[in-house]
DOVO-99555 format. One record per residue (C-alpha): residue in three letters; x, z, y. Coordinates in nm, 3 decimals. Each point is the difference from the previous one (the first is absolute). Layout:
ALA	X	Z	Y
...
***
This chain:
MET	-0.946	-0.183	-0.937
ASP	0.313	0.152	-0.139
LEU	0.054	0.372	0.058
ARG	0.371	-0.072	0.026
PHE	-0.071	-0.208	0.313
LEU	-0.179	0.298	0.155
SER	0.283	0.232	-0.093
ASN	0.252	-0.240	0.153
PHE	-0.211	-0.027	0.315
LEU	0.004	0.379	0.033
LYS	0.379	-0.005	-0.028
VAL	0.016	-0.250	0.288
ALA	-0.230	0.224	0.203
ASP	0.220	0.303	-0.075
PHE	0.318	-0.178	0.106
GLN	-0.168	-0.195	0.282
ASN	0.249	-0.270	-0.088
LEU	-0.057	-0.278	-0.253
THR	0.371	-0.064	-0.059
ALA	0.081	0.365	-0.072
ALA	-0.302	0.035	-0.229
SER	0.094	-0.316	-0.188
ALA	0.351	0.135	-0.059
VAL	-0.137	0.327	-0.142
LEU	-0.251	-0.188	-0.215
ASN	0.264	-0.251	-0.119
LEU	-0.214	-0.290	0.123
ALA	0.090	-0.292	0.221
PRO	-0.152	0.042	0.346
THR	-0.183	-0.331	-0.046
ALA	-0.160	0.123	-0.325
LEU	-0.113	0.322	0.165
SER	-0.135	-0.190	0.298
ARG	-0.195	-0.226	-0.236
GLN	-0.151	0.303	-0.175
ILE	-0.119	0.138	0.335
ARG	-0.141	-0.340	0.097
LEU	-0.195	-0.011	-0.329
LEU	-0.139	0.349	0.069
GLU	-0.104	-0.113	0.348
ARG	-0.179	-0.303	-0.140
LYS	-0.175	0.209	-0.262
ARG	-0.125	0.243	0.267
SER	-0.055	-0.273	0.261
SER	0.184	0.207	0.259
ALA	0.349	0.067	0.125
ALA	0.178	0.274	-0.191
LEU	0.287	0.030	0.247
CYS	0.011	-0.046	0.373
ILE	0.335	-0.164	0.065
ALA	-0.035	0.000	0.381
CYS	-0.115	0.364	0.011
ALA	0.347	0.144	-0.051
***
């Protein structure tokens, strides 16, 4: 697992918005979403609760 993915995930959690975090990180939202999906698969659990907001 890449530590950069974890760092990017924390940025999404801070902003509580994937699009805003992707803009700050200079990543496409789809790339950031893919990183989070890979983290979820690695941990076998959901990292973000989309419906919880």
